[in-house]
N, C-alpha and C positions, 0 to 999 in steps of 0.2 A: 037038541045041541050036539054035534059030537065032541068028543075028546079033543081032537085037532082045532076046533073051533074055538072052545073054551081055552085051550093052552095059545091059541093066537090071539085071543082077546087080553088074556092075562102078558104076553110079552109085549104086546101094542102100549098098553097100561103100564108097565114096568116101562118100556122106554121112553115114552113121554115124562114120567115121571123124572127117570135121569138124566133127560134132557132139562127140564125145569131146574132140577137141581145143579146141573152143570151150566146153567146159565147165569143164574145167583152165583156160583164161586168163582164164574168167570166176571160177572162186575164187581164183586168183594174184592177180588184179585186187583184189576185194572186201579180201582179207588184206591186203594190201599198201596198200590205201586208207584202211583200217580202222588201222594203223598209224601212218598220218601224218595221221590224224585228218581225212581229206577224205570221209566220208560223211556223208550228211543219208540219214536213215532215218525214212519213215512218210509217208503220203500229202499230208497237211496239211502237214508239214515241207518235204516236197521242193516242194508248189506254190508256197510260201513262197518259196522260194530262188529257183524258176524264175521268179516275178515280180518279185522283187526284182534278183537277177544272172543272168540265163539264160547271158551268157556265160562263168560260170565252170563251167558243168556239162559236164562230159566225157562220159559215159554215163549211160544211165537203166535200171533192170531192173525190171520189174514181173512181182509174185509172185504166184500163186494156187493153190489146189488144189480139190480136188472139194468141200471144207465150204462154198467161198465162189463159187464157179460161177453161182450163182444170185442172190447179192447185187448188185441192179440198181445201187444207188448206188456200189458198188465199181466196177461195169462202166463206168459215166457217168463216174467220176474217170479210170478207166484211158484213156476214148476221149478225154478231155479233153486228159489229159496227153500222149498219144502225137500226137495234133493239135500240140503246143506242141512237143515234139520233133522233129517234122517241119518244121514251120514254122522251126525254130532250127538246123537241120541236127546235130541231138544223135541220135545213133546210142540205140536203144532195142531191147531184148530180153525175152523174154516166161521165165519159170521157173515148172514147175510141182510145185514141191518146197517149200514155203515153208517146213516144220520144215528142211530141211537147209540152207535160206538164215539161219534164226533161230540154228543151231548156228555155221556162221561168223559172223555178226553177235555172236554172245553175247548176255547179259542186261543188263537195264537196272539203275540201283542198287538199284532197288526189288525185283530178283530175278525182275521178269516177264519174258517173253521180248518181244523188240522188235519192232513193228510193220513185219514184213517186206515188206508188199506193194507198195511203192515206196521204190527205193533210187536215189540219184543220187550218183553219185561226181563229185566236185567238184574243183577246183584255181585256185588262185591265180595259179599259173605255169605259162603256157603248154607249156612244153616239160618240165615233171615225168612225162609219161606217155609222152615220145616214145621209142621202142624198147622196149616193154614189151606185157604183155599186152593192153593198150590196143590197141596196133595191131593184134594177131592177132583180135582180136573186131571193129574196124573192118573188116577185110577180111572175115571172117563175116559181117558185115551189108549189105556192100556186096555181096558173092556172092550172099547170099540175095534183096536188091532185085533183083538182074539178074534173077531167076525168079519175080518177082512176089510173093517172101513178104517181106512188109513188115516186120512183127513175129516175127521169128525166133524159136522155141523153142528154149531151152538144156537140156538134162539133166545137173546137177552131177554129177560124178565122186561115186562112194560112198566113205565112209571105212572 
């Protein structure tokens, strides 16, 4: 085995570990934000919050799965939301398991699953998320951007 092959294996393992850690941190963040009533769920609801009070947004999650990959309108919304997040220094990630996200978020009062295509973690207090899963996710996003992965994909841990 050459040195390059060995380094390639190490970086693949390291990337897998980073992804797993980020997935756990994202789940922890969403559960905690839900308990504190600091989640905005849905594409249109998220756009409203970003328009009215972008400084309250701490993190953005965009979610899709194979069923919605070809939804042009949704992809346009994602592009606009990503651009807004980049302009306002809001970290954004993608999750490819919308059903798992819906499990974490729970159902609406009507019993229907929530529209989990866009989720914002908001905060009225700037320090409320310090030293938490948000810090881990911020580091993950920063490291991803350093290798030109502007919207990193995260895999949520299985239950």
